A tleap script that builds the chain and sets N, CA, C and O, in Angstrom:
source leaprc.protein.ff14SB
mol = sequence {
  NMET LEU SER SER GLU GLN ASP ILE CYS PHE
  VAL THR VAL VAL LEU ASP GLU ALA ILE GLU
  THR PRO LEU ASP TYR SER ILE PRO PRO SER
  LEU ILE GLY LYS VAL HIE VAL GLY SER ARG
  ALA LEU VAL PRO VAL LYS ASN THR LEU ARG
  LYS ALA THR VAL TRP GLU LEU LYS LYS LYS
  PRO ASP PHE PRO VAL VAL LYS PRO ILE ALA
  SER ILE ALA SER GLU GLN ALA VAL LEU THR
  SER ASP LEU ILE GLU LEU ALA LYS TRP ILE
  SER ARG TYR TYR LEU ALA PRO MET HIE LYS
  CVAL
}
set mol.1.N position { 0.833 -1.006 -0.020 }
set mol.1.CA position { 0.193 -0.450 0.000 }
set mol.1.C position { 0.996 1.465 0.129 }
set mol.1.O position { 1.856 1.716 0.974 }
set mol.2.N position { 0.575 2.320 -0.669 }
set mol.2.CA position { 1.317 3.153 -1.000 }
set mol.2.C position { 0.722 4.563 0.541 }
set mol.2.O position { -0.320 5.173 0.781 }
set mol.3.N position { 2.130 4.482 1.198 }
set mol.3.CA position { 2.311 5.496 2.492 }
set mol.3.C position { 1.246 6.816 2.481 }
set mol.3.O position { 0.212 6.767 3.147 }
set mol.4.N position { 1.578 7.947 1.700 }
set mol.4.CA position { 0.521 8.777 1.848 }
set mol.4.C position { -0.068 9.613 -0.133 }
set mol.4.O position { 0.453 9.332 -1.212 }
set mol.5.N position { -0.887 10.301 0.046 }
set mol.5.CA position { -1.491 10.236 -1.421 }
set mol.5.C position { -0.391 11.372 -1.762 }
set mol.5.O position { -0.362 11.675 -2.955 }
set mol.6.N position { 0.531 12.062 -0.912 }
set mol.6.CA position { 1.348 12.809 -1.780 }
set mol.6.C position { 2.014 12.238 -2.714 }
set mol.6.O position { 2.156 12.648 -3.866 }
set mol.7.N position { 2.651 10.798 -2.005 }
set mol.7.CA position { 3.701 9.981 -3.243 }
set mol.7.C position { 3.116 9.206 -4.493 }
set mol.7.O position { 3.696 8.460 -5.281 }
set mol.8.N position { 1.401 9.726 -4.421 }
set mol.8.CA position { 0.670 8.971 -5.524 }
set mol.8.C position { 0.561 9.623 -6.682 }
set mol.8.O position { -0.628 9.717 -6.987 }
set mol.9.N position { 1.537 10.298 -7.753 }
set mol.9.CA position { 1.571 10.980 -8.614 }
set mol.9.C position { 1.437 10.185 -9.962 }
set mol.9.O position { 1.312 11.052 -10.826 }
set mol.10.N position { 1.407 9.088 -10.483 }
set mol.10.CA position { 1.006 8.569 -11.494 }
set mol.10.C position { -0.152 6.997 -11.449 }
set mol.10.O position { -0.102 6.013 -10.711 }
set mol.11.N position { -1.076 7.338 -12.535 }
set mol.11.CA position { -1.928 6.195 -12.869 }
set mol.11.C position { -1.250 5.156 -13.752 }
set mol.11.O position { -0.173 5.209 -14.345 }
set mol.12.N position { -2.299 4.058 -13.669 }
set mol.12.CA position { -2.421 3.126 -14.685 }
set mol.12.C position { -3.676 3.017 -15.376 }
set mol.12.O position { -4.469 2.192 -14.922 }
set mol.13.N position { -4.085 3.832 -16.601 }
set mol.13.CA position { -5.755 3.672 -17.103 }
set mol.13.C position { -5.847 2.448 -18.222 }
set mol.13.O position { -4.952 2.260 -19.046 }
set mol.14.N position { -6.950 1.708 -18.146 }
set mol.14.CA position { -7.576 1.363 -19.603 }
set mol.14.C position { -8.673 1.604 -19.999 }
set mol.14.O position { -9.752 1.724 -19.418 }
set mol.15.N position { -8.186 1.720 -21.673 }
set mol.15.CA position { -8.929 2.805 -22.649 }
set mol.15.C position { -10.121 1.638 -22.718 }
set mol.15.O position { -10.327 0.429 -22.818 }
set mol.16.N position { -10.817 3.105 -22.570 }
set mol.16.CA position { -12.541 1.814 -23.075 }
set mol.16.C position { -12.559 1.642 -24.956 }
set mol.16.O position { -13.474 1.234 -25.671 }
set mol.17.N position { -11.126 2.147 -25.350 }
set mol.17.CA position { -11.341 1.345 -26.690 }
set mol.17.C position { -10.264 1.654 -27.425 }
set mol.17.O position { -9.499 2.605 -27.265 }
set mol.18.N position { -10.230 0.627 -28.415 }
set mol.18.CA position { -8.959 0.585 -29.549 }
set mol.18.C position { -7.297 0.313 -28.900 }
set mol.18.O position { -6.582 0.200 -29.896 }
set mol.19.N position { -6.843 0.236 -28.227 }
set mol.19.CA position { -5.600 -0.168 -27.268 }
set mol.19.C position { -5.974 -1.118 -26.355 }
set mol.19.O position { -6.814 -1.095 -25.456 }
set mol.20.N position { -4.933 -2.263 -26.875 }
set mol.20.CA position { -5.810 -3.119 -25.420 }
set mol.20.C position { -4.429 -3.457 -24.334 }
set mol.20.O position { -4.336 -4.524 -23.728 }
set mol.21.N position { -3.216 -2.127 -24.208 }
set mol.21.CA position { -2.234 -2.206 -23.104 }
set mol.21.C position { -2.736 -1.469 -22.088 }
set mol.21.O position { -3.113 -0.386 -22.536 }
set mol.22.N position { -2.860 -1.536 -21.261 }
set mol.22.CA position { -2.729 -0.550 -20.357 }
set mol.22.C position { -1.666 1.158 -20.257 }
set mol.22.O position { -0.480 1.068 -20.571 }
set mol.23.N position { -2.072 2.176 -19.940 }
set mol.23.CA position { -1.130 3.279 -20.174 }
set mol.23.C position { -1.370 3.906 -19.075 }
set mol.23.O position { -2.393 3.907 -18.390 }
set mol.24.N position { 0.108 4.710 -18.862 }
set mol.24.CA position { 0.418 5.049 -17.519 }
set mol.24.C position { 0.534 6.941 -17.998 }
set mol.24.O position { 1.128 7.436 -18.956 }
set mol.25.N position { -0.218 7.576 -16.988 }
set mol.25.CA position { -0.299 9.082 -16.958 }
set mol.25.C position { -0.027 9.650 -15.571 }
set mol.25.O position { -0.033 8.927 -14.575 }
set mol.26.N position { 0.224 11.030 -15.524 }
set mol.26.CA position { 0.754 11.581 -13.940 }
set mol.26.C position { -0.437 12.334 -14.144 }
set mol.26.O position { -0.917 12.493 -15.266 }
set mol.27.N position { -1.025 12.891 -12.908 }
set mol.27.CA position { -1.830 13.762 -11.969 }
set mol.27.C position { -0.891 14.774 -11.967 }
set mol.27.O position { 0.170 15.116 -11.445 }
set mol.28.N position { -1.823 15.147 -12.859 }
set mol.28.CA position { -1.588 17.105 -12.215 }
set mol.28.C position { -1.706 17.592 -11.509 }
set mol.28.O position { -2.855 17.321 -11.160 }
set mol.29.N position { -1.141 18.592 -10.552 }
set mol.29.CA position { -1.167 19.058 -8.917 }
set mol.29.C position { -2.794 18.914 -8.617 }
set mol.29.O position { -3.255 18.009 -7.921 }
set mol.30.N position { -3.552 19.897 -9.218 }
set mol.30.CA position { -4.739 20.163 -8.965 }
set mol.30.C position { -5.665 18.637 -9.130 }
set mol.30.O position { -6.746 18.696 -8.545 }
set mol.31.N position { -5.425 17.508 -9.733 }
set mol.31.CA position { -6.292 16.374 -9.039 }
set mol.31.C position { -5.645 15.088 -8.151 }
set mol.31.O position { -6.029 13.941 -7.920 }
set mol.32.N position { -4.572 15.811 -7.813 }
set mol.32.CA position { -3.675 14.872 -7.084 }
set mol.32.C position { -5.084 15.017 -5.576 }
set mol.32.O position { -5.376 16.096 -5.059 }
set mol.33.N position { -5.718 13.660 -5.175 }
set mol.33.CA position { -6.065 12.844 -3.983 }
set mol.33.C position { -7.715 12.778 -4.524 }
set mol.33.O position { -8.570 12.165 -3.884 }
set mol.34.N position { -8.049 13.621 -5.997 }
set mol.34.CA position { -9.196 13.531 -6.423 }
set mol.34.C position { -9.586 12.209 -7.496 }
set mol.34.O position { -10.638 11.653 -7.812 }
set mol.35.N position { -7.532 11.965 -8.018 }
set mol.35.CA position { -8.088 10.674 -8.496 }
set mol.35.C position { -8.361 9.171 -7.716 }
set mol.35.O position { -8.352 9.134 -6.485 }
set mol.36.N position { -8.597 7.974 -8.504 }
set mol.36.CA position { -9.077 7.273 -7.585 }
set mol.36.C position { -9.028 5.405 -8.219 }
set mol.36.O position { -9.170 5.426 -9.442 }
set mol.37.N position { -8.940 4.581 -7.917 }
set mol.37.CA position { -8.829 3.210 -8.960 }
set mol.37.C position { -10.853 3.295 -8.704 }
set mol.37.O position { -11.683 3.749 -7.916 }
set mol.38.N position { -10.779 2.647 -9.766 }
set mol.38.CA position { -12.053 3.046 -10.957 }
set mol.38.C position { -12.551 4.666 -11.454 }
set mol.38.O position { -13.480 4.739 -12.258 }
set mol.39.N position { -12.152 5.448 -11.142 }
set mol.39.CA position { -12.800 6.970 -11.267 }
set mol.39.C position { -12.544 6.980 -13.049 }
set mol.39.O position { -11.426 6.752 -13.511 }
set mol.40.N position { -13.402 7.192 -13.680 }
set mol.40.CA position { -13.276 8.158 -15.143 }
set mol.40.C position { -12.233 8.883 -15.381 }
set mol.40.O position { -11.925 9.776 -14.591 }
set mol.41.N position { -11.626 8.676 -16.315 }
set mol.41.CA position { -10.589 9.539 -16.577 }
set mol.41.C position { -10.900 10.325 -18.549 }
set mol.41.O position { -11.276 9.653 -19.510 }
set mol.42.N position { -10.640 11.549 -18.559 }
set mol.42.CA position { -10.237 12.015 -20.213 }
set mol.42.C position { -8.534 11.545 -20.125 }
set mol.42.O position { -7.725 11.689 -19.208 }
set mol.43.N position { -8.398 10.965 -21.411 }
set mol.43.CA position { -6.458 11.151 -21.182 }
set mol.43.C position { -6.544 11.265 -22.818 }
set mol.43.O position { -7.431 10.920 -23.599 }
set mol.44.N position { -5.251 11.897 -23.023 }
set mol.44.CA position { -4.756 12.175 -24.355 }
set mol.44.C position { -3.817 10.873 -24.958 }
set mol.44.O position { -2.980 10.110 -24.476 }
set mol.45.N position { -4.373 11.049 -26.131 }
set mol.45.CA position { -3.386 9.760 -26.856 }
set mol.45.C position { -3.640 10.558 -27.966 }
set mol.45.O position { -4.754 10.961 -28.304 }
set mol.46.N position { -2.180 10.863 -28.739 }
set mol.46.CA position { -2.059 11.046 -29.809 }
set mol.46.C position { -2.192 12.419 -29.217 }
set mol.46.O position { -1.706 12.916 -28.201 }
set mol.47.N position { -3.528 13.198 -30.768 }
set mol.47.CA position { -3.806 14.407 -30.861 }
set mol.47.C position { -5.545 14.237 -30.062 }
set mol.47.O position { -6.142 15.311 -29.982 }
set mol.48.N position { -6.087 13.346 -29.669 }
set mol.48.CA position { -7.234 13.405 -29.253 }
set mol.48.C position { -7.393 13.082 -27.473 }
set mol.48.O position { -6.414 12.828 -26.771 }
set mol.49.N position { -8.646 13.147 -27.015 }
set mol.49.CA position { -8.778 12.594 -25.422 }
set mol.49.C position { -8.997 11.701 -25.699 }
set mol.49.O position { -9.740 11.602 -26.675 }
set mol.50.N position { -8.637 10.796 -25.216 }
set mol.50.CA position { -9.769 9.232 -25.043 }
set mol.50.C position { -10.310 9.437 -23.585 }
set mol.50.O position { -9.733 9.997 -22.653 }
set mol.51.N position { -12.007 8.641 -23.613 }
set mol.51.CA position { -12.119 8.251 -22.308 }
set mol.51.C position { -11.667 6.837 -21.023 }
set mol.51.O position { -12.400 5.906 -21.355 }
set mol.52.N position { -11.016 6.490 -20.089 }
set mol.52.CA position { -10.236 5.487 -20.028 }
set mol.52.C position { -10.586 5.327 -18.122 }
set mol.52.O position { -11.010 6.256 -17.435 }
set mol.53.N position { -10.366 4.358 -17.769 }
set mol.53.CA position { -10.822 3.954 -16.014 }
set mol.53.C position { -9.091 3.965 -15.634 }
set mol.53.O position { -8.026 3.897 -16.247 }
set mol.54.N position { -9.643 4.116 -14.012 }
set mol.54.CA position { -8.012 4.498 -13.948 }
set mol.54.C position { -8.193 3.309 -13.064 }
set mol.54.O position { -8.993 2.969 -12.193 }
set mol.55.N position { -7.056 2.778 -13.674 }
set mol.55.CA position { -6.927 0.728 -12.949 }
set mol.55.C position { -5.941 0.553 -11.768 }
set mol.55.O position { -6.125 -0.455 -11.085 }
set mol.56.N position { -4.799 1.473 -11.378 }
set mol.56.CA position { -3.889 1.454 -10.613 }
set mol.56.C position { -3.526 2.910 -10.060 }
set mol.56.O position { -3.798 3.724 -10.942 }
set mol.57.N position { -3.022 3.521 -8.947 }
set mol.57.CA position { -1.880 4.780 -8.276 }
set mol.57.C position { -0.633 4.049 -8.239 }
set mol.57.O position { -0.177 2.918 -8.071 }
set mol.58.N position { -0.526 4.436 -8.316 }
set mol.58.CA position { 1.382 4.347 -8.138 }
set mol.58.C position { 2.042 5.110 -8.100 }
set mol.58.O position { 1.463 6.186 -8.252 }
set mol.59.N position { 3.485 5.234 -7.912 }
set mol.59.CA position { 4.437 6.237 -7.510 }
set mol.59.C position { 4.955 6.504 -8.666 }
set mol.59.O position { 4.816 7.600 -9.208 }
set mol.60.N position { 5.605 5.535 -9.165 }
set mol.60.CA position { 6.673 6.212 -10.170 }
set mol.60.C position { 5.942 5.220 -11.263 }
set mol.60.O position { 6.143 4.069 -10.877 }
set mol.61.N position { 5.149 5.224 -12.512 }
set mol.61.CA position { 5.638 5.269 -14.347 }
set mol.61.C position { 6.459 4.216 -15.183 }
set mol.61.O position { 7.670 4.041 -15.314 }
set mol.62.N position { 5.510 3.668 -15.628 }
set mol.62.CA position { 6.342 2.164 -16.172 }
set mol.62.C position { 7.296 2.427 -17.176 }
set mol.62.O position { 8.298 1.788 -17.498 }
set mol.63.N position { 6.596 3.968 -17.823 }
set mol.63.CA position { 7.481 4.477 -18.700 }
set mol.63.C position { 8.067 5.770 -18.657 }
set mol.63.O position { 7.404 6.567 -17.993 }
set mol.64.N position { 9.293 6.302 -19.254 }
set mol.64.CA position { 10.203 6.474 -19.137 }
set mol.64.C position { 9.307 8.372 -19.440 }
set mol.64.O position { 9.507 9.341 -18.707 }
set mol.65.N position { 8.583 8.361 -20.421 }
set mol.65.CA position { 7.888 9.685 -20.541 }
set mol.65.C position { 6.326 10.183 -20.259 }
set mol.65.O position { 5.518 9.867 -21.133 }
set mol.66.N position { 6.048 10.604 -19.621 }
set mol.66.CA position { 4.214 10.313 -19.814 }
set mol.66.C position { 3.760 11.697 -20.138 }
set mol.66.O position { 4.468 12.681 -20.355 }
set mol.67.N position { 2.182 11.588 -20.134 }
set mol.67.CA position { 1.689 12.728 -20.106 }
set mol.67.C position { 0.427 12.767 -18.993 }
set mol.67.O position { -0.237 11.835 -18.540 }
set mol.68.N position { 0.351 14.374 -18.702 }
set mol.68.CA position { -0.702 14.343 -17.225 }
set mol.68.C position { -1.777 13.846 -17.978 }
set mol.68.O position { -1.922 13.948 -19.196 }
set mol.69.N position { -2.822 13.081 -16.837 }
set mol.69.CA position { -4.946 13.334 -17.181 }
set mol.69.C position { -5.076 14.671 -17.719 }
set mol.69.O position { -4.484 15.647 -17.259 }
set mol.70.N position { -5.922 14.689 -18.776 }
set mol.70.CA position { -6.367 15.822 -19.013 }
set mol.70.C position { -7.645 16.384 -17.621 }
set mol.70.O position { -7.587 17.400 -16.928 }
set mol.71.N position { -8.655 15.324 -17.612 }
set mol.71.CA position { -9.722 15.395 -16.328 }
set mol.71.C position { -10.030 14.228 -15.716 }
set mol.71.O position { -9.506 13.153 -16.010 }
set mol.72.N position { -10.948 14.399 -14.783 }
set mol.72.CA position { -11.836 13.248 -14.603 }
set mol.72.C position { -13.084 13.094 -14.664 }
set mol.72.O position { -13.420 14.273 -14.776 }
set mol.73.N position { -14.055 12.495 -14.674 }
set mol.73.CA position { -14.883 12.976 -14.901 }
set mol.73.C position { -15.937 13.173 -13.660 }
set mol.73.O position { -17.047 13.682 -13.505 }
set mol.74.N position { -15.176 12.632 -13.034 }
set mol.74.CA position { -16.069 12.368 -11.362 }
set mol.74.C position { -14.998 11.837 -10.324 }
set mol.74.O position { -14.020 11.120 -10.534 }
set mol.75.N position { -15.485 12.421 -9.083 }
set mol.75.CA position { -14.386 12.061 -8.032 }
set mol.75.C position { -14.443 10.631 -7.095 }
set mol.75.O position { -13.598 10.132 -6.352 }
set mol.76.N position { -15.382 10.338 -7.348 }
set mol.76.CA position { -16.300 9.365 -7.215 }
set mol.76.C position { -15.724 8.034 -8.033 }
set mol.76.O position { -15.731 8.272 -9.241 }
set mol.77.N position { -15.173 6.559 -7.691 }
set mol.77.CA position { -14.632 5.970 -8.347 }
set mol.77.C position { -15.872 4.882 -9.011 }
set mol.77.O position { -16.597 4.329 -8.184 }
set mol.78.N position { -16.114 4.571 -10.591 }
set mol.78.CA position { -17.143 3.932 -10.917 }
set mol.78.C position { -17.066 2.623 -10.470 }
set mol.78.O position { -18.101 1.958 -10.440 }
set mol.79.N position { -16.215 2.235 -10.186 }
set mol.79.CA position { -15.474 0.443 -10.343 }
set mol.79.C position { -15.006 0.340 -8.407 }
set mol.79.O position { -14.242 1.113 -7.829 }
set mol.80.N position { -15.601 -0.608 -7.912 }
set mol.80.CA position { -15.190 -0.567 -7.001 }
set mol.80.C position { -13.775 -1.703 -7.287 }
set mol.80.O position { -13.736 -2.230 -8.399 }
set mol.81.N position { -12.635 -2.049 -6.255 }
set mol.81.CA position { -11.177 -2.544 -6.369 }
set mol.81.C position { -11.755 -4.164 -6.539 }
set mol.81.O position { -10.899 -4.941 -6.963 }
set mol.82.N position { -12.961 -4.691 -6.287 }
set mol.82.CA position { -13.278 -5.554 -6.031 }
set mol.82.C position { -13.935 -5.991 -7.358 }
set mol.82.O position { -13.887 -7.209 -7.524 }
set mol.83.N position { -14.439 -5.407 -8.179 }
set mol.83.CA position { -13.926 -5.033 -9.322 }
set mol.83.C position { -13.356 -5.674 -10.885 }
set mol.83.O position { -13.804 -6.259 -11.871 }
set mol.84.N position { -12.105 -5.143 -10.372 }
set mol.84.CA position { -10.901 -4.746 -11.351 }
set mol.84.C position { -10.519 -6.066 -10.648 }
set mol.84.O position { -10.132 -6.916 -11.450 }
set mol.85.N position { -10.527 -6.454 -9.372 }
set mol.85.CA position { -9.626 -7.085 -9.559 }
set mol.85.C position { -10.395 -8.316 -10.012 }
set mol.85.O position { -9.686 -9.287 -10.277 }
set mol.86.N position { -11.964 -8.491 -10.179 }
set mol.86.CA position { -12.793 -9.682 -10.972 }
set mol.86.C position { -12.127 -9.173 -11.926 }
set mol.86.O position { -11.016 -9.677 -12.093 }
set mol.87.N position { -12.530 -8.039 -12.867 }
set mol.87.CA position { -11.623 -7.834 -13.906 }
set mol.87.C position { -10.401 -8.623 -14.768 }
set mol.87.O position { -10.321 -9.380 -15.736 }
set mol.88.N position { -9.604 -8.040 -13.909 }
set mol.88.CA position { -8.437 -8.480 -13.875 }
set mol.88.C position { -8.177 -10.163 -14.424 }
set mol.88.O position { -7.645 -10.790 -15.340 }
set mol.89.N position { -9.106 -10.406 -12.923 }
set mol.89.CA position { -8.917 -12.005 -13.145 }
set mol.89.C position { -9.480 -12.761 -14.515 }
set mol.89.O position { -8.924 -13.732 -15.029 }
set mol.90.N position { -10.679 -12.131 -15.001 }
set mol.90.CA position { -11.174 -12.516 -16.320 }
set mol.90.C position { -10.903 -12.479 -17.371 }
set mol.90.O position { -11.141 -13.239 -18.310 }
set mol.91.N position { -10.083 -11.072 -17.244 }
set mol.91.CA position { -8.677 -10.862 -18.367 }
set mol.91.C position { -7.542 -11.682 -18.570 }
set mol.91.O position { -6.843 -11.597 -19.580 }
set mol.92.N position { -7.332 -12.494 -17.618 }
set mol.92.CA position { -5.890 -13.455 -17.819 }
set mol.92.C position { -6.803 -14.752 -17.943 }
set mol.92.O position { -6.103 -15.612 -18.479 }
set mol.93.N position { -7.862 -15.171 -17.719 }
set mol.93.CA position { -8.031 -16.777 -17.506 }
set mol.93.C position { -8.792 -16.715 -18.883 }
set mol.93.O position { -8.522 -17.654 -19.633 }
set mol.94.N position { -9.793 -15.682 -19.413 }
set mol.94.CA position { -9.920 -15.721 -20.806 }
set mol.94.C position { -8.957 -15.190 -21.679 }
set mol.94.O position { -9.359 -15.490 -22.803 }
set mol.95.N position { -7.445 -14.293 -21.820 }
set mol.95.CA position { -7.032 -14.133 -22.492 }
set mol.95.C position { -7.974 -13.128 -23.164 }
set mol.95.O position { -8.066 -13.207 -24.389 }
set mol.96.N position { -8.699 -12.178 -22.508 }
set mol.96.CA position { -9.290 -11.200 -23.032 }
set mol.96.C position { -9.007 -10.122 -22.741 }
set mol.96.O position { -8.696 -10.047 -21.553 }
set mol.97.N position { -8.924 -8.525 -23.659 }
set mol.97.CA position { -8.076 -7.535 -23.641 }
set mol.97.C position { -9.049 -6.946 -22.442 }
set mol.97.O position { -10.194 -7.397 -22.414 }
set mol.98.N position { -8.674 -5.984 -21.463 }
set mol.98.CA position { -8.966 -5.463 -20.706 }
set mol.98.C position { -10.013 -4.606 -20.543 }
set mol.98.O position { -10.634 -4.428 -19.495 }
set mol.99.N position { -10.296 -3.810 -22.130 }
set mol.99.CA position { -10.862 -2.883 -22.344 }
set mol.99.C position { -12.098 -3.457 -22.626 }
set mol.99.O position { -13.057 -2.995 -22.008 }
set mol.100.N position { -12.325 -4.491 -23.534 }
set mol.100.CA position { -13.905 -6.018 -23.704 }
set mol.100.C position { -14.190 -6.416 -22.459 }
set mol.100.O position { -15.336 -6.831 -22.292 }
set mol.101.N position { -13.425 -6.405 -21.483 }
set mol.101.CA position { -13.702 -7.523 -20.034 }
set mol.101.C position { -15.136 -6.050 -19.272 }
set mol.101.O position { -15.724 -6.253 -18.210 }
savepdb mol mol.pdb
quit
C-alpha cells in the first residue's frame, strides 16, 4: 500500500476502446487526491482525448515519459477495487483484453 496521497503521482488507465495495453499518466497537481482506482478520466492519446478507467495508483510510471491526465469525469469511483480485481482475473483467464472485459 502507498504511504500517502502525496506519494501517488501516477496512474495506470485502461482505455475504453482501441488500445489493449494499459497506459501510464501523471496526475496534475490540481487532481492529486481526487483521482481514485475505478475513477473515469479523459486522457490524451496522440491528438485526441479518450475515455479511460483508472486501474492503479502508483508512485512511479512504467514508462520514461508520461503525459498528464486531462480531466476526471467524477471524483467518485465508478468501479470498486473488487470489480477491478475480478476484471483482471477474467482478462487473464479468458485471455481477453481489459477494455473488452
